C-alpha positions as a Markdown table, in Angstrom:
| # | Residue | x | y | z |
|---|---|---|---|---|
| 1 | Unk | 122.0 | 97.8 | 162.7 |
| 2 | Unk | 124.7 | 98.0 | 160.1 |
| 3 | Unk | 126.9 | 94.9 | 160.3 |
| 4 | Unk | 130.1 | 93.6 | 158.6 |
| 5 | Unk | 130.1 | 90.2 | 156.9 |
| 6 | Unk | 131.9 | 88.5 | 159.8 |
| 7 | Unk | 129.3 | 89.8 | 162.3 |
| 8 | Unk | 126.4 | 88.7 | 160.2 |
| 9 | Unk | 127.9 | 85.2 | 159.8 |
| 10 | Unk | 128.7 | 85.0 | 163.5 |
| 11 | Unk | 125.1 | 85.8 | 164.6 |
| 12 | Unk | 123.6 | 83.4 | 162.1 |
| 13 | Unk | 125.8 | 80.5 | 163.4 |
| 14 | Unk | 124.7 | 81.4 | 166.9 |
| 15 | Unk | 121.1 | 81.5 | 165.7 |
| 16 | Unk | 120.6 | 85.2 | 166.5 |
| 17 | Unk | 118.1 | 86.3 | 163.9 |
| 18 | Unk | 116.7 | 89.7 | 162.9 |
| 19 | Unk | 113.3 | 90.2 | 161.3 |
| 20 | Unk | 114.6 | 92.0 | 158.2 |
| 21 | Unk | 117.9 | 91.8 | 156.4 |
| 22 | Unk | 118.9 | 94.2 | 153.7 |
| 23 | Unk | 121.8 | 92.7 | 151.7 |
| 24 | Unk | 123.0 | 95.2 | 149.2 |
| 25 | Unk | 126.0 | 96.1 | 147.1 |
| 26 | Unk | 128.1 | 95.3 | 144.1 |
| 27 | Unk | 129.8 | 92.1 | 145.3 |
| 28 | Unk | 127.2 | 89.3 | 144.9 |
| 29 | Unk | 129.4 | 86.6 | 146.5 |
| 30 | Unk | 128.9 | 87.7 | 150.1 |
| 31 | Unk | 125.2 | 88.3 | 149.5 |
| 32 | Unk | 124.8 | 84.8 | 148.2 |
| 33 | Unk | 126.8 | 83.3 | 151.0 |
| 34 | Unk | 124.7 | 84.9 | 153.7 |
| 35 | Unk | 121.4 | 84.0 | 151.9 |
| 36 | Unk | 122.5 | 80.3 | 151.7 |
| 37 | Unk | 123.5 | 80.2 | 155.3 |
| 38 | Unk | 120.1 | 81.6 | 156.2 |
| 39 | Unk | 118.4 | 78.8 | 154.3 |
| 40 | Unk | 120.6 | 76.2 | 156.0 |
| 41 | Unk | 120.3 | 77.7 | 159.5 |
| 42 | Unk | 116.8 | 79.2 | 160.1 |
| 43 | Unk | 114.7 | 76.2 | 159.1 |
| 44 | Unk | 115.1 | 72.4 | 159.3 |
| 45 | Unk | 114.6 | 70.5 | 156.1 |
| 46 | Unk | 111.1 | 69.4 | 157.2 |
| 47 | Unk | 110.2 | 73.0 | 158.1 |
| 48 | Unk | 111.3 | 74.4 | 154.7 |
| 49 | Unk | 108.4 | 72.7 | 152.9 |
| 50 | Unk | 105.9 | 75.0 | 154.6 |
| 51 | Unk | 107.9 | 78.0 | 155.7 |
| 52 | Unk | 110.5 | 78.9 | 153.0 |
| 53 | Unk | 109.4 | 81.2 | 150.2 |
| 54 | Unk | 111.7 | 82.5 | 147.5 |
| 55 | Unk | 110.4 | 85.4 | 145.5 |
| 56 | Unk | 111.8 | 87.5 | 142.6 |
| 57 | Unk | 111.5 | 91.2 | 142.3 |
| 58 | Unk | 110.6 | 91.1 | 138.6 |
| 59 | Unk | 107.7 | 88.7 | 139.2 |
| 60 | Unk | 106.5 | 90.0 | 142.6 |
| 61 | Unk | 104.3 | 93.0 | 143.5 |
| 62 | Unk | 104.7 | 94.9 | 146.7 |
| 63 | Unk | 101.3 | 93.7 | 147.9 |
| 64 | Unk | 102.3 | 90.1 | 147.4 |
| 65 | Unk | 105.5 | 90.6 | 149.4 |
| 66 | Unk | 103.6 | 92.4 | 152.2 |
| 67 | Unk | 101.0 | 89.7 | 152.4 |
| 68 | Unk | 103.6 | 87.0 | 152.5 |
| 69 | Unk | 105.5 | 88.7 | 155.3 |
| 70 | Unk | 102.3 | 88.9 | 157.4 |
| 71 | Unk | 101.6 | 85.2 | 157.3 |
| 72 | Unk | 102.4 | 83.0 | 160.3 |
| 73 | Unk | 104.7 | 80.0 | 160.1 |
| 74 | Unk | 103.3 | 76.4 | 160.1 |
| 75 | Unk | 104.9 | 73.9 | 162.6 |
| 76 | Unk | 107.9 | 76.2 | 163.1 |
| 77 | Unk | 109.0 | 79.3 | 165.0 |
| 78 | Unk | 109.9 | 81.1 | 161.8 |
| 79 | Unk | 109.0 | 81.5 | 158.2 |
| 80 | Unk | 111.8 | 82.6 | 155.9 |
| 81 | Unk | 111.1 | 84.9 | 152.9 |
| 82 | Unk | 113.9 | 85.6 | 150.4 |
| 83 | Unk | 113.3 | 88.4 | 147.9 |
| 84 | Unk | 115.9 | 88.0 | 145.1 |
| 85 | Unk | 116.4 | 90.8 | 142.6 |
| 86 | Unk | 115.0 | 93.3 | 145.2 |
| 87 | Unk | 116.5 | 96.1 | 143.2 |
| 88 | Unk | 114.0 | 95.7 | 140.4 |
| 89 | Unk | 110.9 | 95.6 | 142.6 |
| 90 | Unk | 109.1 | 98.9 | 142.0 |
| 91 | Unk | 108.4 | 101.2 | 145.0 |
| 92 | Unk | 110.2 | 98.9 | 147.4 |
| 93 | Unk | 110.3 | 101.7 | 149.9 |
| 94 | Unk | 106.6 | 101.5 | 150.3 |
| 95 | Unk | 107.2 | 98.4 | 152.4 |
| 96 | Unk | 107.9 | 100.9 | 155.1 |
| 97 | Unk | 104.8 | 100.2 | 157.2 |
| 98 | Unk | 105.8 | 96.6 | 157.5 |
| 99 | Unk | 109.5 | 97.5 | 158.2 |
| 100 | Unk | 108.3 | 99.7 | 161.1 |
| 101 | Unk | 106.4 | 96.8 | 162.7 |
| 102 | Unk | 107.8 | 93.5 | 161.4 |
| 103 | Unk | 106.5 | 90.2 | 162.6 |
| 104 | Unk | 109.0 | 88.5 | 164.9 |
| 105 | Unk | 108.1 | 85.1 | 163.3 |
| 106 | Unk | 109.0 | 86.3 | 159.8 |
| 107 | Unk | 112.6 | 86.6 | 158.6 |
| 108 | Unk | 112.7 | 88.7 | 155.4 |
| 109 | Unk | 115.9 | 88.9 | 153.3 |
| 110 | Unk | 116.0 | 91.6 | 150.7 |
| 111 | Unk | 118.8 | 90.7 | 148.2 |
| 112 | Unk | 119.5 | 94.1 | 146.6 |
| 113 | Unk | 122.4 | 93.4 | 144.3 |
| 114 | Unk | 124.5 | 95.7 | 142.2 |
| 115 | Unk | 123.4 | 98.8 | 144.0 |
| 116 | Unk | 122.6 | 100.4 | 147.3 |
| 117 | Unk | 119.6 | 102.0 | 149.0 |
| 118 | Unk | 119.9 | 105.7 | 149.9 |
| 119 | Unk | 120.7 | 105.5 | 153.6 |
| 120 | Unk | 119.1 | 108.9 | 154.1 |
| 121 | Unk | 115.6 | 107.6 | 153.4 |
| 122 | Unk | 113.3 | 106.7 | 156.2 |
| 123 | Unk | 112.9 | 103.2 | 154.7 |
| 124 | Unk | 116.6 | 102.5 | 154.9 |
| 125 | Unk | 116.9 | 104.0 | 158.4 |
| 126 | Unk | 114.0 | 101.9 | 159.6 |
| 127 | Unk | 115.5 | 98.7 | 158.3 |
| 128 | Unk | 118.8 | 99.6 | 160.1 |
| 129 | Unk | 116.8 | 100.2 | 163.3 |
| 130 | Unk | 114.7 | 97.1 | 163.2 |
| 131 | Unk | 116.9 | 94.7 | 161.3 |
| 132 | Unk | 120.3 | 94.3 | 159.7 |
| 133 | Unk | 121.9 | 96.2 | 156.8 |
| 134 | Unk | 125.0 | 94.6 | 155.2 |
| 135 | Unk | 126.7 | 96.3 | 152.3 |
| 136 | Unk | 128.8 | 94.0 | 150.1 |
| 137 | Unk | 131.5 | 96.1 | 148.3 |
| 138 | Unk | 133.8 | 94.8 | 145.6 |
| 139 | Unk | 137.2 | 93.9 | 146.8 |
| 140 | Unk | 140.1 | 95.9 | 145.4 |
| 141 | Unk | 142.2 | 93.6 | 143.3 |
| 142 | Unk | 145.2 | 93.9 | 145.6 |
| 143 | Unk | 143.0 | 92.6 | 148.4 |
| 144 | Unk | 142.0 | 89.4 | 146.5 |
| 145 | Unk | 145.1 | 87.4 | 147.2 |
| 146 | Unk | 144.6 | 87.7 | 151.0 |
| 147 | Unk | 140.9 | 86.7 | 150.5 |
| 148 | Unk | 142.1 | 83.6 | 148.5 |
| 149 | Unk | 144.5 | 82.7 | 151.3 |
| 150 | Unk | 141.7 | 83.0 | 153.9 |
| 151 | Unk | 139.2 | 81.0 | 151.8 |
| 152 | Unk | 141.7 | 78.1 | 151.4 |
| 153 | Unk | 142.8 | 78.3 | 155.0 |
| 154 | Unk | 139.3 | 77.6 | 156.1 |
| 155 | Unk | 139.5 | 74.4 | 154.1 |
| 156 | Unk | 142.9 | 73.5 | 155.5 |
| 157 | Unk | 144.8 | 74.2 | 152.2 |
| 158 | Unk | 147.7 | 76.5 | 151.3 |
| 159 | Unk | 148.6 | 78.1 | 148.0 |
| 160 | Unk | 151.9 | 79.4 | 146.7 |
| 161 | Unk | 152.2 | 83.2 | 146.0 |
| 162 | Unk | 152.8 | 82.4 | 142.3 |
| 163 | Unk | 149.6 | 80.4 | 141.9 |
| 164 | Unk | 147.7 | 83.0 | 143.9 |
| 165 | Unk | 148.9 | 85.8 | 141.6 |
| 166 | Unk | 148.1 | 83.8 | 138.5 |
| 167 | Unk | 144.5 | 83.3 | 139.6 |
| 168 | Unk | 144.1 | 87.0 | 140.3 |
| 169 | Unk | 145.6 | 88.0 | 137.0 |
| 170 | Unk | 143.1 | 85.9 | 135.1 |
| 171 | Unk | 140.0 | 86.0 | 137.3 |
| 172 | Unk | 140.3 | 89.5 | 138.6 |
| 173 | Unk | 138.1 | 90.3 | 141.7 |
| 174 | Unk | 135.1 | 88.2 | 140.8 |
| 175 | Unk | 134.9 | 86.3 | 144.1 |
| 176 | Unk | 132.1 | 84.0 | 143.0 |
| 177 | Unk | 134.1 | 82.9 | 139.9 |
| 178 | Unk | 137.3 | 82.5 | 142.0 |
| 179 | Unk | 135.5 | 80.5 | 144.7 |
| 180 | Unk | 133.9 | 78.3 | 142.0 |
| 181 | Unk | 137.3 | 77.6 | 140.4 |
| 182 | Unk | 138.9 | 76.9 | 143.8 |
| 183 | Unk | 136.2 | 74.5 | 144.8 |
| 184 | Unk | 136.7 | 72.5 | 141.6 |
| 185 | Unk | 140.4 | 72.6 | 142.1 |
| 186 | Unk | 140.1 | 71.3 | 145.7 |
| 187 | Unk | 138.4 | 68.1 | 144.3 |
| 188 | Unk | 141.6 | 67.2 | 142.7 |
| 189 | Unk | 144.1 | 68.2 | 145.4 |
| 190 | Unk | 145.5 | 65.8 | 147.9 |
| 191 | Unk | 145.1 | 66.8 | 151.6 |
| 192 | Unk | 148.0 | 68.7 | 152.9 |
| 193 | Unk | 149.4 | 69.6 | 149.5 |
| 194 | Unk | 150.2 | 73.3 | 148.7 |
| 195 | Unk | 148.5 | 74.4 | 145.5 |
| 196 | Unk | 151.1 | 75.5 | 143.0 |
| 197 | Unk | 151.1 | 76.9 | 139.5 |
| 198 | Unk | 151.1 | 73.4 | 138.0 |
| 199 | Unk | 147.8 | 72.7 | 139.8 |
| 200 | Unk | 146.3 | 75.8 | 138.4 |
| 201 | Unk | 147.4 | 74.9 | 134.9 |
| 202 | Unk | 146.2 | 71.3 | 135.1 |
| 203 | Unk | 142.8 | 71.9 | 136.8 |
| 204 | Unk | 141.7 | 75.4 | 135.8 |
| 205 | Unk | 143.2 | 75.6 | 132.3 |
| 206 | Unk | 145.4 | 78.7 | 132.7 |
| 207 | Unk | 148.8 | 78.1 | 131.0 |
| 208 | Unk | 151.7 | 78.5 | 133.4 |
| 209 | Unk | 154.0 | 79.5 | 130.5 |
| 210 | Unk | 151.7 | 81.6 | 128.3 |
| 211 | Unk | 149.8 | 84.0 | 130.5 |
| 212 | Unk | 149.9 | 87.8 | 131.2 |
| 213 | Unk | 151.7 | 87.1 | 134.5 |
| 214 | Unk | 154.6 | 85.5 | 132.6 |
| 215 | Unk | 154.5 | 88.3 | 130.0 |
| 216 | Unk | 155.0 | 90.8 | 132.8 |
| 217 | Unk | 158.0 | 88.9 | 134.0 |
| 218 | Unk | 159.5 | 88.5 | 130.5 |
| 219 | Unk | 159.2 | 92.2 | 129.8 |
| 220 | Unk | 160.6 | 93.1 | 133.2 |
| 221 | Unk | 163.6 | 90.9 | 132.5 |
| 222 | Unk | 163.8 | 92.2 | 128.9 |
| 223 | Unk | 163.7 | 88.5 | 127.8 |
| 224 | Unk | 163.0 | 89.1 | 124.1 |
| 225 | Unk | 162.7 | 85.4 | 123.2 |
| 226 | Unk | 160.2 | 84.5 | 125.9 |
| 227 | Unk | 158.2 | 87.7 | 125.4 |
| 228 | Unk | 157.8 | 87.0 | 121.7 |
| 229 | Unk | 156.8 | 83.4 | 122.3 |
| 230 | Unk | 154.0 | 84.6 | 124.7 |
| 231 | Unk | 152.9 | 87.3 | 122.3 |
| 232 | Unk | 152.7 | 84.7 | 119.4 |
| 233 | Unk | 150.6 | 82.5 | 121.6 |
| 234 | Unk | 148.3 | 85.3 | 122.5 |
| 235 | Unk | 147.9 | 86.3 | 118.9 |
| 236 | Unk | 146.9 | 82.7 | 118.0 |
| 237 | Unk | 144.4 | 82.6 | 120.9 |
| 238 | Unk | 142.8 | 86.1 | 121.0 |
| 239 | Unk | 139.5 | 85.0 | 122.6 |
| 240 | Unk | 141.4 | 83.4 | 125.6 |
| 241 | Unk | 143.7 | 86.4 | 125.8 |
| 242 | Unk | 141.8 | 89.6 | 124.9 |
| 243 | Unk | 144.0 | 92.6 | 124.3 |
| 244 | Unk | 142.1 | 94.8 | 126.7 |
| 245 | Unk | 143.0 | 92.5 | 129.6 |
| 246 | Unk | 146.6 | 92.2 | 128.6 |
| 247 | Unk | 147.0 | 96.0 | 128.3 |
| 248 | Unk | 145.3 | 96.5 | 131.7 |
| 249 | Unk | 147.6 | 94.0 | 133.4 |
| 250 | Unk | 150.8 | 95.4 | 131.8 |
| 251 | Unk | 149.7 | 99.0 | 132.8 |
| 252 | Unk | 149.2 | 97.8 | 136.4 |
| 253 | Unk | 152.7 | 96.3 | 136.4 |
| 254 | Unk | 154.5 | 99.3 | 134.9 |
| 255 | Unk | 152.5 | 101.7 | 137.1 |
| 256 | Unk | 153.7 | 99.9 | 140.2 |
| 257 | Unk | 157.2 | 99.8 | 138.8 |
| 258 | Unk | 157.1 | 103.6 | 138.4 |
| 259 | Unk | 156.0 | 103.9 | 142.1 |
| 260 | Unk | 158.8 | 101.5 | 143.0 |
| 261 | Unk | 161.3 | 103.9 | 141.5 |
| 262 | Unk | 160.0 | 106.7 | 143.8 |
| 263 | Unk | 160.1 | 104.6 | 147.0 |
| 264 | Unk | 162.9 | 102.1 | 146.3 |
| 265 | Unk | 164.9 | 103.3 | 149.3 |
| 266 | Unk | 162.1 | 102.4 | 151.7 |
| 267 | Unk | 162.0 | 99.2 | 153.6 |
| 268 | Unk | 160.8 | 96.1 | 151.7 |
| 269 | Unk | 157.7 | 95.9 | 154.0 |
| 270 | Unk | 156.8 | 99.5 | 153.2 |
| 271 | Unk | 157.4 | 99.0 | 149.5 |
| 272 | Unk | 155.2 | 95.9 | 149.3 |
| 273 | Unk | 152.5 | 97.6 | 151.3 |
| 274 | Unk | 152.5 | 100.7 | 149.1 |
| 275 | Unk | 152.5 | 98.6 | 145.9 |
| 276 | Unk | 149.8 | 96.3 | 147.3 |
| 277 | Unk | 151.8 | 93.1 | 146.5 |
| 278 | Unk | 153.1 | 90.1 | 148.3 |
| 279 | Unk | 156.7 | 90.7 | 149.4 |
| 280 | Unk | 157.5 | 87.5 | 147.5 |
| 281 | Unk | 157.2 | 89.5 | 144.2 |
| 282 | Unk | 159.5 | 92.3 | 145.2 |
| 283 | Unk | 162.4 | 90.6 | 143.4 |
| 284 | Unk | 160.6 | 91.0 | 140.1 |
| 285 | Unk | 160.2 | 94.7 | 140.6 |
| 286 | Unk | 163.9 | 95.1 | 141.6 |
| 287 | Unk | 165.0 | 93.3 | 138.5 |
| 288 | Unk | 162.6 | 95.2 | 136.3 |
| 289 | Unk | 163.9 | 98.5 | 137.8 |
| 290 | Unk | 167.4 | 97.6 | 136.6 |
| 291 | Unk | 166.1 | 97.0 | 133.1 |
| 292 | Unk | 163.8 | 100.0 | 133.0 |
| 293 | Unk | 164.9 | 103.2 | 134.7 |
| 294 | Unk | 162.3 | 105.8 | 135.7 |
| 295 | Unk | 162.4 | 107.5 | 132.4 |
| 296 | Unk | 161.9 | 104.3 | 130.4 |
| 297 | Unk | 159.2 | 103.2 | 132.7 |
| 298 | Unk | 157.3 | 106.5 | 132.0 |
| 299 | Unk | 157.8 | 106.0 | 128.3 |
| 300 | Unk | 156.4 | 102.4 | 128.6 |
| 301 | Unk | 153.3 | 103.7 | 130.4 |
| 302 | Unk | 152.8 | 106.3 | 127.7 |
| 303 | Unk | 153.1 | 103.5 | 125.1 |
| 304 | Unk | 150.5 | 101.4 | 126.9 |
| 305 | Unk | 148.1 | 104.4 | 126.9 |
| 306 | Unk | 148.7 | 104.9 | 123.2 |
| 307 | Unk | 148.0 | 101.3 | 122.3 |
| 308 | Unk | 144.9 | 101.2 | 124.6 |
| 309 | Unk | 143.5 | 104.0 | 122.4 |
| 310 | Unk | 144.6 | 102.2 | 119.2 |
| 311 | Unk | 142.9 | 99.0 | 120.4 |
| 312 | Unk | 139.7 | 101.0 | 120.5 |
| 313 | Unk | 140.1 | 102.2 | 116.9 |
| 314 | Unk | 141.9 | 105.5 | 117.5 |
| 315 | Unk | 144.5 | 106.1 | 114.7 |
| 316 | Unk | 144.8 | 102.4 | 114.0 |
| 317 | Unk | 142.4 | 101.4 | 111.2 |
| 318 | Unk | 141.5 | 97.8 | 110.9 |
| 319 | Unk | 144.6 | 96.3 | 112.6 |
| 320 | Unk | 144.3 | 92.9 | 114.3 |
| 321 | Unk | 144.8 | 92.8 | 118.1 |
| 322 | Unk | 147.6 | 90.4 | 117.8 |
| 323 | Unk | 149.5 | 92.7 | 115.4 |
| 324 | Unk | 149.0 | 95.6 | 117.8 |
| 325 | Unk | 150.4 | 93.6 | 120.7 |
| 326 | Unk | 153.4 | 92.4 | 118.7 |
| 327 | Unk | 154.2 | 96.0 | 117.7 |
| 328 | Unk | 153.7 | 97.3 | 121.3 |
| 329 | Unk | 156.0 | 94.6 | 122.8 |
| 330 | Unk | 158.7 | 95.3 | 120.2 |
| 331 | Unk | 158.6 | 99.0 | 121.1 |
| 332 | Unk | 158.8 | 98.3 | 124.8 |
| 333 | Unk | 161.7 | 96.0 | 124.4 |
| 334 | Unk | 163.6 | 98.2 | 121.9 |
């Protein structure tokens, strides 16, 4: 059967197991979480010594995998076989005869990361019929804040919208990286405290004053002094603040600002939903809309596209990234 993440987790916690699991897709975080829960749930620590086998696609042949699956467990009801890097195992679909009649005492996990099986094939259809198929898609960046909120809620912790936005701006939609940073952060947070921007700066190393998030705000307010200070900082720390990331974030902000101009007469709830932002940040777009009318916003987007090309060497020569950013910000503000 094809299941969602929550359904797979629910069944595992209730010790409802299937003989084959195909865990596929671009987002490795959910695949790793399910795999780890399987390791923790299916076998006791004593049973794992004899009944847990972890294989890797690049080091395993199809015959070895088939032979392993047909073994019987020792001193346990199940044996657990985890095939990591399943996407690189040649002719994986030739495991079809086993998938058609899998042993009930074997639980096979195929970790097929960064890609998907063709669901039209008999092999994929057979796994769906006799086991579980879970597809782990990348979250769109505007969905990541809600994921962060949920992740922390499970641990009894809250986070401010500013701190949440700052994390997303710098870590994007890499859930494994975000979870790792949050887990480190939680080690230094007192119980019951709301995580704020200062906590992010102190424990994760993202500056609360000199970051792309603050550059967005400075430009939106046409705060020339603050914008220039941030740009100078970025120019002095190019590795920590790559131009391609800065341009992408600015483009996202001004693209949303352009949409804001088109729907500004709608309700705040509708605007926030359309822009894919927390309503907390609407005030920034309202202020920016006063400083940049629709025509100026279009011009700024065109500038960002121009400087994206120049950062890639088009009509720019050997100009340093910091100099390009300073020139861009000057043209935006003036």
